[in-house]
MDAnalysis code that builds the backbone (N, CA, C; Angstrom):
import MDAnalysis as mda
import numpy as np

u = mda.Universe.empty(300, n_residues=100, atom_resindex=np.repeat(np.arange(100), 3), trajectory=True)
u.add_TopologyAttr("name", ["N", "CA", "C"] * 100)
u.add_TopologyAttr("resid", np.arange(1, 101))
u.add_TopologyAttr("resname", ["MET", "GLY", "ARG", "HIS", "ARG", "GLU", "ARG", "VAL", "PRO", "HIS", "GLY", "SER", "SER", "VAL", "PRO", "TYR", "PRO", "ARG", "TYR", "PHE", "PRO", "ALA", "PRO", "PRO", "LYS", "PRO", "SER", "GLN", "ALA", "LYS", "PRO", "LYS", "GLU", "GLY", "ASN", "LEU", "PHE", "GLU", "TRP", "HIS", "TYR", "VAL", "LEU", "GLU", "GLY", "PRO", "LYS", "ASP", "THR", "VAL", "TYR", "GLU", "GLY", "GLY", "TYR", "TYR", "TRP", "GLY", "MET", "LEU", "ARG", "LEU", "ARG", "ALA", "THR", "TYR", "PRO", "HIS", "SER", "PRO", "PRO", "SER", "VAL", "LEU", "MET", "LEU", "THR", "PRO", "SER", "ASP", "ARG", "PHE", "LYS", "THR", "GLY", "GLU", "ARG", "LEU", "CYS", "LEU", "SER", "MET", "SER", "ASP", "PHE", "HIS", "PRO", "GLU", "SER", "TRP"])
u.atoms.positions = np.array([
    [0.843, -1.179, 0.000],
    [0.000, 0.000, 0.000],
    [0.888, 1.242, 0.000],
    [0.569, 2.225, -0.795],
    [1.360, 3.447, -0.881],
    [1.193, 4.333, 0.335],
    [2.093, 5.276, 0.451],
    [2.027, 6.215, 1.578],
    [1.190, 7.409, 1.172],
    [0.360, 7.883, 2.087],
    [-0.451, 9.070, 1.843],
    [0.422, 10.298, 2.002],
    [-0.035, 11.406, 1.482],
    [0.677, 12.671, 1.634],
    [-0.152, 13.593, 2.502],
    [0.476, 14.453, 3.228],
    [-0.238, 15.404, 4.074],
    [0.116, 16.809, 3.647],
    [-0.788, 17.724, 3.855],
    [-0.534, 19.134, 3.566],
    [0.010, 19.793, 4.825],
    [1.029, 20.573, 4.655],
    [1.568, 21.363, 5.753],
    [1.706, 22.796, 5.245],
    [1.866, 23.775, 6.139],
    [1.917, 25.168, 5.701],
    [2.944, 25.408, 4.596],
    [2.664, 26.394, 3.776],
    [3.557, 26.861, 2.720],
    [3.724, 25.856, 1.592],
    [2.768, 24.910, 1.455],
    [2.739, 24.026, 0.311],
    [3.694, 22.853, 0.349],
    [4.470, 22.671, 1.413],
    [5.340, 21.508, 1.468],
    [4.523, 20.296, 1.891],
    [5.045, 19.108, 1.673],
    [4.320, 17.904, 2.074],
    [5.294, 16.854, 2.575],
    [4.806, 16.024, 3.496],
    [5.602, 14.993, 4.131],
    [4.725, 13.758, 4.264],
    [5.257, 12.551, 4.003],
    [4.415, 11.360, 4.155],
    [4.078, 11.104, 5.614],
    [2.898, 10.538, 5.871],
    [2.557, 10.076, 7.209],
    [2.195, 8.615, 7.118],
    [2.138, 7.906, 8.214],
    [2.010, 6.452, 8.175],
    [0.805, 5.964, 7.382],
    [0.986, 4.864, 6.691],
    [-0.053, 4.305, 5.829],
    [-1.245, 3.764, 6.603],
    [-1.125, 3.592, 7.921],
    [-2.245, 3.038, 8.658],
    [-3.255, 4.080, 9.091],
    [-3.114, 5.313, 8.639],
    [-4.138, 6.332, 8.841],
    [-4.875, 6.526, 7.528],
    [-6.204, 6.697, 7.578],
    [-6.940, 6.919, 6.337],
    [-6.575, 8.267, 5.724],
    [-6.861, 8.409, 4.461],
    [-6.597, 9.689, 3.798],
    [-7.921, 10.313, 3.407],
    [-8.235, 11.512, 3.787],
    [-7.495, 12.274, 4.797],
    [-7.791, 11.746, 6.195],
    [-6.877, 11.953, 7.144],
    [-7.132, 11.472, 8.498],
    [-8.259, 12.255, 9.166],
    [-8.813, 11.667, 10.198],
    [-9.803, 12.372, 11.017],
    [-9.081, 13.530, 11.707],
    [-9.832, 14.503, 12.293],
    [-9.159, 15.657, 12.912],
    [-8.056, 15.280, 13.892],
    [-8.236, 14.226, 14.648],
    [-7.158, 13.719, 15.488],
    [-7.417, 12.247, 15.742],
    [-6.354, 11.482, 15.702],
    [-6.478, 10.056, 15.961],
    [-5.107, 9.493, 16.318],
    [-5.118, 8.359, 16.998],
    [-3.881, 7.688, 17.382],
    [-4.088, 6.190, 17.260],
    [-3.037, 5.500, 16.843],
    [-3.077, 4.046, 16.702],
    [-1.701, 3.490, 17.054],
    [-1.675, 2.273, 17.626],
    [-0.371, 1.653, 17.879],
    [0.237, 1.161, 16.576],
    [1.548, 1.128, 16.543],
    [2.249, 0.550, 15.407],
    [1.943, -0.944, 15.395],
    [1.691, -1.487, 14.236],
    [1.358, -2.906, 14.146],
    [2.470, -3.753, 14.771],
    [2.084, -4.594, 15.715],
    [3.039, -5.474, 16.379],
    [3.829, -4.838, 17.503],
    [3.532, -3.575, 17.845],
    [4.295, -2.900, 18.899],
    [3.384, -1.947, 19.669],
    [2.826, -2.410, 20.777],
    [1.929, -1.571, 21.571],
    [2.659, -0.478, 22.339],
    [3.991, -0.478, 22.313],
    [4.765, 0.551, 23.003],
    [5.078, 1.752, 22.112],
    [4.654, 1.705, 20.842],
    [4.856, 2.828, 19.926],
    [3.520, 3.190, 19.288],
    [3.053, 4.397, 19.573],
    [1.781, 4.891, 19.041],
    [2.062, 6.064, 18.120],
    [1.337, 6.115, 17.016],
    [1.446, 7.232, 16.082],
    [0.144, 8.008, 16.115],
    [0.236, 9.318, 16.033],
    [-0.959, 10.157, 16.052],
    [-0.884, 11.168, 14.916],
    [-2.053, 11.623, 14.503],
    [-2.172, 12.687, 13.509],
    [-3.126, 13.723, 14.079],
    [-2.718, 14.982, 14.036],
    [-3.543, 16.096, 14.489],
    [-3.791, 17.023, 13.307],
    [-5.005, 17.523, 13.197],
    [-5.317, 18.497, 12.158],
    [-4.986, 19.885, 12.684],
    [-4.393, 20.712, 11.855],
    [-4.062, 22.080, 12.256],
    [-5.305, 22.865, 12.627],
    [-5.266, 23.629, 13.726],
    [-6.433, 24.404, 14.158],
    [-6.818, 25.492, 13.158],
    [-8.116, 25.740, 13.082],
    [-8.622, 26.800, 12.193],
    [-8.092, 28.157, 12.622],
    [-7.994, 29.045, 11.664],
    [-7.565, 30.433, 11.893],
    [-6.141, 30.527, 12.444],
    [-5.297, 29.562, 12.088],
    [-3.877, 29.620, 12.447],
    [-3.065, 29.326, 11.193],
    [-1.769, 29.535, 11.259],
    [-0.913, 29.210, 10.109],
    [-0.885, 27.706, 9.851],
    [-1.342, 26.899, 10.804],
    [-1.335, 25.443, 10.671],
    [-2.626, 24.899, 10.067],
    [-3.628, 25.773, 9.847],
    [-4.905, 25.341, 9.287],
    [-4.682, 24.661, 7.941],
    [-5.363, 23.528, 7.734],
    [-5.243, 22.784, 6.482],
    [-4.130, 21.759, 6.485],
    [-3.316, 21.744, 7.524],
    [-2.232, 20.771, 7.611],
    [-2.588, 19.623, 8.525],
    [-1.907, 18.514, 8.336],
    [-2.026, 17.353, 9.216],
    [-0.638, 17.090, 9.781],
    [-0.566, 16.897, 11.086],
    [0.718, 16.816, 11.774],
    [0.861, 15.466, 12.458],
    [1.890, 14.747, 12.061],
    [2.135, 13.384, 12.500],
    [3.126, 13.396, 13.655],
    [2.834, 12.607, 14.671],
    [3.729, 12.487, 15.812],
    [3.721, 11.081, 16.359],
    [4.516, 10.859, 17.391],
    [4.667, 9.528, 17.953],
    [4.756, 9.597, 19.476],
    [4.157, 8.625, 20.130],
    [4.315, 8.405, 21.569],
    [5.102, 7.115, 21.739],
    [6.126, 7.147, 22.551],
    [6.883, 5.931, 22.902],
    [6.621, 5.626, 24.364],
    [6.075, 4.459, 24.604],
    [5.772, 4.033, 25.971],
    [6.862, 3.097, 26.459],
    [7.183, 3.206, 27.732],
    [8.148, 2.280, 28.339],
    [7.409, 1.052, 28.843],
    [8.129, 0.004, 29.102],
    [7.517, -1.215, 29.641],
    [6.872, -0.950, 30.995],
    [7.295, 0.107, 31.676],
    [6.744, 0.449, 32.987],
    [5.525, 1.362, 32.912],
    [5.078, 1.699, 31.696],
    [3.872, 2.520, 31.542],
    [2.683, 1.744, 32.091],
    [1.794, 2.337, 32.846],
    [1.533, 3.750, 33.084],
    [2.232, 4.327, 34.312],
    [3.212, 3.606, 34.835],
    [3.925, 4.109, 36.013],
    [5.080, 5.034, 35.642],
    [5.321, 5.202, 34.355],
    [6.316, 6.155, 33.881],
    [5.751, 6.854, 32.650],
    [6.147, 8.103, 32.422],
    [5.567, 8.888, 31.329],
    [6.091, 8.470, 29.954],
    [5.320, 8.780, 28.909],
    [5.762, 8.480, 27.548],
    [6.702, 9.556, 27.008],
    [7.428, 9.196, 25.960],
    [8.139, 10.193, 25.155],
    [7.152, 10.668, 24.105],
    [7.170, 11.960, 23.808],
    [6.278, 12.540, 22.805],
    [7.160, 13.205, 21.760],
    [6.948, 12.853, 20.490],
    [7.746, 13.397, 19.400],
    [6.828, 13.882, 18.285],
    [7.249, 14.922, 17.571],
    [6.577, 15.359, 16.349],
    [7.438, 14.901, 15.188],
    [6.789, 14.389, 14.144],
    [7.518, 13.876, 12.994],
    [7.277, 14.688, 11.728],
    [6.344, 15.627, 11.768],
    [6.077, 16.507, 10.627],
    [6.795, 17.835, 10.851],
    [7.599, 18.292, 9.903],
    [8.216, 19.614, 10.037],
    [7.131, 20.690, 10.127],
    [7.283, 21.619, 11.074],
    [6.270, 22.656, 11.242],
    [6.857, 24.013, 11.611],
    [8.143, 24.157, 11.664],
    [8.793, 25.392, 12.107],
    [8.526, 25.695, 13.576],
    [7.955, 24.739, 14.308],
    [7.653, 24.933, 15.730],
    [8.446, 23.947, 16.596],
    [8.551, 22.691, 16.140],
    [9.241, 21.646, 16.893],
    [10.314, 21.010, 16.014],
    [11.380, 20.538, 16.635],
    [12.388, 19.777, 15.906],
    [11.833, 18.374, 15.667],
    [11.856, 17.932, 14.446],
    [11.287, 16.627, 14.133],
    [12.137, 15.509, 14.712],
    [11.438, 14.484, 15.227],
    [12.112, 13.306, 15.750],
    [12.771, 13.488, 17.102],
    [12.580, 14.637, 17.740],
    [13.163, 14.869, 19.063],
    [12.059, 14.965, 20.107],
    [12.367, 14.504, 21.312],
    [11.385, 14.507, 22.400],
    [10.919, 15.924, 22.708],
    [9.601, 16.054, 22.953],
    [9.037, 17.348, 23.318],
    [9.123, 17.549, 24.825],
    [9.389, 18.770, 25.222],
    [9.452, 19.128, 26.631],
    [8.037, 19.476, 27.092],
    [7.333, 18.499, 27.645],
    [5.970, 18.670, 28.142],
    [5.897, 18.152, 29.568],
    [5.015, 18.717, 30.375],
    [4.889, 18.261, 31.758],
    [4.383, 16.827, 31.836],
    [3.701, 16.343, 30.796],
    [3.189, 14.972, 30.819],
    [4.077, 14.006, 30.029],
    [5.326, 14.399, 29.773],
    [6.233, 13.534, 29.010],
    [7.422, 13.118, 29.865],
    [8.267, 12.259, 29.277],
    [9.450, 11.805, 30.008],
    [10.481, 12.915, 30.200],
    [10.245, 14.093, 29.635],
    [11.110, 15.237, 29.889],
    [10.964, 15.708, 31.330],
    [9.767, 15.498, 31.903],
    [9.487, 15.907, 33.283],
    [8.815, 14.774, 34.040],
    [9.539, 13.688, 34.302],
    [8.922, 12.540, 34.970],
    [8.387, 12.862, 36.363],
    [8.944, 13.909, 36.985],
    [8.476, 14.284, 38.330],
    [7.032, 14.788, 38.293],
    [6.546, 15.229, 37.148],
    [5.168, 15.714, 37.018],
    [4.174, 14.583, 36.779],
    [4.675, 13.426, 36.435],
    [3.808, 12.299, 36.087],
    [3.241, 11.764, 37.333],
])
């Protein structure tokens, strides 16, 4: 099965996982086939923002100790906001386990 394409601001495009329908729902998450510790999500860009019309792909990595330890959260779509493939600094992520 081919990879779908997503729209991102300024006309660029990046593939997102084939296990999401095209176009994806406004937001959804699914585990990677055969790996319940890796979840992929797609978020639709909010209306009235520079992200409107785009779909943004990211990943959650769960540890074997989940839910007793926080997940890693990563964005995989370039957006000029986050570095792709790097952990996000969020209070509910492994960047701040003391908040979990």
